[in-house]
Each structure stands twice: as structure tokens, then as C-alpha cells.
N, C-alpha and C positions, 0 to 999 in steps of 0.2 A: 418979366420977372427973372431974377437970377436963379441959376440951378441950385439944387440942394448942396452940391459940392462947393460951389462958390460961397454960399451962405455959411456952410460948415467951417470953411477956412477962415471966416471972420472971427470965430470964437474958439476954434480948436486947431491944433497943429495936426495936419494930415500926414500920415506915414504910409509908405507903400510896402505891403507885405509880400514881397516878391524878390527873386534873384534875377529876374528877366530885365536886362538893362533897357530893352526897347520899351517895355511897359513903364519903366521909371521915366524915360524920356518923354513919353506921351502924357503922363499925368503930373509930372513935375512936383512931387511931394517935397516937403522940407527935409524929412528924414527917411531912412529906409532900413529894413531889417532883413537878414538872411539866416538860413540854417541849413543843415545837411540835405533835407529833402528838397528845399528850394534850389540849392546848388546842384543836386543830382539832376533835377529836371532841366535846369539851365545848361549844365555841362554837356547834355546830350543833344543840344541844339547846334546845328552847323555853324551858326554865326559866332559861337563861343569856342569852337574847337581849337583855335590857335592858343587861347588862354590856357585851356586844359593841357594841351600837348607841351607847351613851353614850361608850364609848372611841373609836369611829370618828369620831363627830361632833366630839369635842374635838380629836382629832388633825387633822381637816380644818381646824378653826378655827385651829389653831396652825401649820399648815404653810405658809400663805401662798398667794396666788393662782396662783403659777407651779408649784406642786407637782402632780405627776401622781397619779392614783389609786394607782399602785404605790408612790410615795413616801409617801403617806398610810398605805397598808397596812403598810409597813415600820415607820413610827413607831408605828402602832397595835399592831403585834405586841409591841413592847417594852413598851408601856403595858398591853396586855392581860395579858401574863405577870405583871406586877406587880399588876394588878387582881385576877386570880384568886388570886395569892399572898396578897394582902391579905385577901381573903374567907376563904381557907383558914386563915389565922392567927387569924381570929376564932373558929375551931372547935377547933383543936388547941392544945396547951400548948407545943409545941416550935418547931421550925424548918421553913421551907419552902425548897426548892432551886429557884432560878430560873436558867434556862439562858442563856448567852451564845450568840449566833448561831454555829452550827456552821461557817458559811462563813468565820469568822475564826480557825479552829483553828490555823493556822500563822502568825498575825500577833499577836505579843506586844503591840504598842502599841495596836492596834485592840481587842484583848481587854480591855486595861486601861481604855480609854476607855468601852467598853460596860458593863463591870462597875461602874465608878464611877458611871455614870449610873443603873444599876439601883438601887444602894444609895441614891443621892440621891432617887430617886422614892419608895422605901420610907420614907426619912426624912421626906419631905414629908407622908406619910400617918401619921406618928407611930410608925413601926415601927423599933425599934432594930436595930443591926447584928447583935447576938447572935442574932436570930431569922431571919436570912437566910443561906443558903449560895449562893454564886455557882457555878454548874455549868459546868465547862470540860472540854473533851476533853483526854485525857492524852498530848498531843504534847509534845515537848521545849519548844516555844514556849509552849504552854498552861501547863505546869508552871512555867516561869520567870515568866509573868505572875502566876500564883497565888502564887508565892513573894513577889513584890512586894506584892500585895494583902494577904496575911497580915500583912506588916510594917506595913501601914496600918490594921490592925484589921478588914479585910474578910475574912470566913471563906469558904473555898472547898470545893467538892465536885468532885473530879476523876473524870470519867466516861469511858466507853469504855476501860476499863483491863483488859488481858488478860494482861500479862506481869509477872513479878517485877521486871524492870528498871524498868518504869513505877512499880510500887509503891514500890521503894526510892528512886527519884528524888523521888517525892512526899513520902515520910517525911523525907528529908534536907532538903527545901525547907520543912518545917514546915507542910505542908498539914493543914487541920482534918480532912478526911474523904475517903476514896476509895470508888469504887463499882465493884469488879470484877464483870464480867458472866458469871455462872455459866452460864446457858442458852446463850448464844451460843458459849461455848467448847465446850460439849457438841455444839452443832450442827456446828461445824467438824470436830470429831473424828469424828462419825458420818459426815459426808460424805467425809472424807479416808480413813477406814479401811473404809468400807462396812458398818460395824456398825449394826444397827437400834436397839440400846439398850445401856446400861451399868447395872449395879447401882448404886444410889445411893451406896454407899461407894466405888465405883471411878469415879464420874462425874468426867471431867477438869476440869469447872468447879468441882466441890466440892473436888477435890484442890488446884487452884490457889489458891482462897480460903483453904483450910486452911494451905497453905504460907506465904502472905502473912501471915495472922494470927499464926502461930507465929513468923515472922521478926520482926514488929513487937513482940510481947510478949517475945521473947528479948532484944532489944536496947533495950527501954524506950522505943520511939517513942510519942509521944502521938497520932499520926494514927489516927483511927478507921477501922475496916474495915466497910463496909456492902455485904454481898452483894446483887446485883441480878440481874434478868433470869432468873427461874426458870421451868422447864418443868413441874415437878411438885412435889408435896408432899415426896417423898423427898429432893430436893435441899435443901429447907429444913430438914427434921429432922436431916439430916447436918451442918448448920452451926449447930445450936442452941448458943448460947453466944457466937456472933459478936457483935461490938459492936452492929451494927445489921443488919437485913435489910429491904429494900424489896420489898413483895409486892403483886401485883395483887389487886383485889377478889375475883376468881374463886377464887384460891388462899387468900385470907384466909377466904372462906366455907367452903372445904373444911377448913381447919384448925379453924375455929370449930365445925364440925359433927362432928368426929372426937374420940372419947374413947379415949385410949391413953396408955401411959407414954412420956414424952419424956426420955430421958437427955441430959445435957450432953455435947456432943462436943468443943467448943473451950473450953480453960481456960488462962488466963494462967499459973497455977502450973505446969501441966504443960509449957507452952512454955518456961518459964524454965530447966528442967532439960535441955532438948534440946541435942544437939550440932549447931550450925548455923554455917556459915561466914559471917562478916560481909563484905559487899561495899561498895565505895565507887565512886560513879559520877560521872565528868565527862561532858561532852557527847559526846566521841568514843566513850567506852565505852558510853554509852547507845545511841547510834546504831548501833554495831557489834552490840550485843546485840539491838537491835530488828530489824536486817537478818537476823540468824540465826534469829529466832523467827518462822517463817513464819505461824503461826496469829495471833500478836499483830499482825503487820504487816497481814495481810489483813483481819482483823476491825476494826482501827482505821480503815483506809481505808474499808471498807464502812459502818461506823457513821457516820462523818463525812458520807459521801454520803447515807446514809439520813436523818439528822437534817436535812441541808440540803434534801433533797427535801420532807421534812415541813414545813419552814419555807416553802418556795416554795408548797406547796399551801395553807398557811394564808394566805399573803399574797394568793394568787389569790382565795381565798374572801372575804377582807376587802375586796379591791378590788371584787369583784362586789357584795358587800353594800352598799358605799358608793354604788354606782350605784343600787341599789334604794332606798336611803334618800333619795337626791336626787330620785328620781321618786315618792316616797311609797308604795313598794310593800312588801308583807309579805315576810318572808324566804322566798326560794325558792332551793334549792340544787341543784346538779348534783354533789353530793359523791360519789355512787357512780361516775359516769363519770370524775370528776377523779381519784379514787383509782386506778382501773384504768389510766388514762392514765399515771399516774406510776409505778405499781409492777408492772403486768403486762408484764414486760420481753420475754417470748417470745411474747406475744400469744395464749396458749392458752386464755384465758378464765378463768384462775384466778391468784390471787396466792399464791405459796408463801412460807414464812417467810424463805427466803433472798432472794427478790425484794423482800419487804416492806422489810427493812433499817431500818425505823423502830422505834417503841417496842413492846416485847413485850407490855406490858399492853394496848395497844389491839388488837394482833393476837389475843391470847387472848380478849378480850371479843367480838370480831367472829366468831371461829371457833366458830360455834354447834354444829357437829357434831364438833368436836375432831379433824378429819382432817388438820390441818397445812396446809390451804390455804383461801383465801377465795374464795367464789363471789360473783357480782353480787347474788344474793338475800341472802346473809349481810351484805354491805356495806350494802345497803338496809335490812334489818331492824335492823342494829346502829345505824345512824344515826337510826332512828326513823321510824315510819309517819306521823308528823305532817308530814313533809317531802314536798314534791312532787319526786320523783326522776325524772330523765330516763332 
């Protein structure tokens, strides 16, 4: 019998949720997605040091004598995201998602400027627009920026999406793809209700993505649905048939190593026959629905803060590496301490998933004993014994 991964690929496009090029080579997904926390983890691996150093030195040369190390690090982040994306595109046949600075999530004009710059950088490397998705948070301002970009032929991936109102606004704006966050929705409901677990078929994140998928197929929207942020294999198998699913290397390995029948759960033909009310959203309606949806409101805010922290951590790392390069030193990181400083909010010596707030794929990769929290030892082991950790 074929593995779950092989069967899933027959009905769903599989995307790798990782910046680790070796993991992408192993699982050969069609598409891939990156963001600051994934790049931070990858950038501190010895095999990618040359990419990091080359990008930093070029950013330094282009920044001018008055630029601070922090200024250079910010420029280097944008270029590093494209550098990793370019390398990934040499492996996969499809598209790579490259993220706009999460700190711009409520600024339409700044989002537009950054997105256009990312596309320009890819163009200079000979990469066509069809192979890049600009990743933007699903705020009203972000959706409006994406609507303009789509009209310019720049395709977008709207992330941090937790509510139907966000999904409908994206579809009506003609967005190429959305990434509803399955696992983070589950996290919120477990914390809010006090329940330890949900059966996969009753998982609130699974139900949310199913509702969005059926709404899109019922009313003929072209926007693709890409389920993201998975906690377990059951969430993935319950969404078999979804347009795309972005999955961490750990869960990809579990799917690849499991042989069992995988029935299709989501089907456009079934959705077309469903009785679903069609909604239309203007800004006032969107904001009112968002205020009423406590889960979506809280998780969007948390996600933006988490991605912003991840970017700040990456910029700190790049600034430190720039100093090391100027002094002719080998790469020495204090990544373990830096991560704890950023994420151990209550100072108890562990980082829980709620404190982490960043990318689930990185958390899952570091959580070696799968207890839902990260210890200093797990952070150190995950970043690699080759580094001198403080």
C-alpha cells in the first residue's frame, strides 16, 4: 500500500514548511514557504553560512558609511529571504512564499513598497513573478495591499488567517492563496475550553479550514486554500483534498512512513451542492466581524507579534555576525540565550507553544521530546552542536 504522503499528493499539493534546503531536497514538495524564524534557524546552520556571509557583506557595501549594523541587518534580512527563496526555487518545481516584514502588517503603503522590492530582487535573479508568492498578514490593510499587488501581477499568500471573514475578504480581493492556521486555532480552543484534546474530525482548526474550502468551492472563487500550522497527522488526513497543505518536515516524515488508506475529505463537487449563505464584506463589516471573533482577533495579534519578534531575533543575529565578519571571526552564536530572552515570557526556564508565537515548524523541530515546551538543552541541540552556545 502507498504511504499517506504518496496518497495525499494525489489529491493535494504538498508544500514544505521549512527554510532547510536539505529537508526540501529530501521530501521534494511542489512549493515551499519561509519566514524569519525559519530563516533564523537555517541561517545558523554551518551549511548555509556562505549564503549568510555573502548577503551580509553585499548589504554592508550597499548601505553606505553612515549605516548602522542594525540598518545593514534589516537590509540583509530582505535580501537573505530572497537568497534562500532563490536557492529553494532551484530544487522545487513550483513557488516559494517570501514574507513581508510583519511589523508592516497595518501599513498598506509600506507593505506595497516592500513587496514590490522583493519581486524586483527575484527578477534580478531571473525568477519570474509566477514562481513567487508575497506573504502578508490577513489584516484589512494587508488584504487591501494584496488586492493592489494582484492587479499588478504580483501574487500573494495571505497568512495568519483564522476567521471566515478574513477568508471571504481575501477571496473578494482576488488573492491567489490563503494560509488558514489549523494548529493555532486548536491551541486557542484547548486553552479557552480547558480540553486536553479533540478528535481529528472535531478539531476546531480542521472545521474552520473545511468551512472556508466549502465556501470557496460553492461560490466559485479562484483563491486557493492552503492549510497550515499542523499539530498532528490527524489534522492533515482530515483535510485530504484541500488545495494545498504546508507541512513541517517532522510531519512529512510521519506521513511518508505510514501505510494506511487515505480517503478524500474535501471535494469541490460536494461543496457545490451544499446550502451555504453568501456574504459580502466592506471594511466596516469586516472589522465588526473581527471584533466579535475573539479567537481570530487574539491569534492574529499574537501571530504578528510573534513574527515581529522572530524578525528582530534574526536582525540581532545578523548584526552580531556582521561584527564577527569585520573582525575576521568564525561564526559564534548565542542563539539559545537569544531565543529564551525573546520567548520565555514568564521566566520559568521553558518556552511553551503559546509563548513561542513564532513558526510552528521551528517549534516542532526543536521540541525533541514532544512535550509542548522547549528547554535550553532542546534549543541548543536543535541549533546544532557545531555552534559555541552561551
